N, C-alpha and C positions, 0 to 999 in steps of 0.2 A: 422462476419465484425469487424476487429480489430480498436480500437481507436487509434488514433495518438497523443502522449501526448510529452510535453518537460520535462526535468529533475525536474521540480518543480510544476506539474500539480494539485497536492492534490486530486488524484483520491480517490473515496469511493468505497471500494471493501469487500468483505466476504471471510475469510479464516479460515477454522477450527471452523465455526459457530460463529465466532467473527467479527464484523464490525470494519473495520480500516478506516482511512484517511491517505493516503500517503502522505509522506513529501518530499522524494526524492527518484528517480529510482536509485538503486546501480547497477543493472545489468540484463541484458535480456537473458534469455535462450530459444530459440526456441523449440516449442514443450513441454516445461516445465511451463515456467511462467516467471513472472518478479519479482525480488527481490526488495523490497522497505524496506526503512526506515519509518514506520509508527507509528501512536498512535492508541489506542482503540476510536473508535468514542464516545462510550457511558460512558467514564470515568467520574466518579463523583470527581470534584476538590474538593468538601469539605472534601473528605477522604484523600487528599494528592496530591503531583504534579504527573503530568502524566510522564512516562517514555518511551521514544521511543523504539521500537524493530525492529528488521529485521525480515521480513515476506515474504511469497511467496505468490503472487497475482496471479490469475487465469491468464492463457493464453489469455487475452483478449486486451492487450495493446502493442504498438508498439513503442519504444523510437525512437525520432528523432535524 
């Protein structure tokens, strides 16, 4: 069952064994996944600022 999200829902997901918090949906590709601007969920801010990355989330979201 797909989860319906808007473009700024803050989805939490795992991709490539890294946990992310999605900041914004960039594009949805049916059967492939959803491309997000995201940040690593477990980033230690004491080590430095977090840099957003473009990452493919599993195909479990449907943008509205």
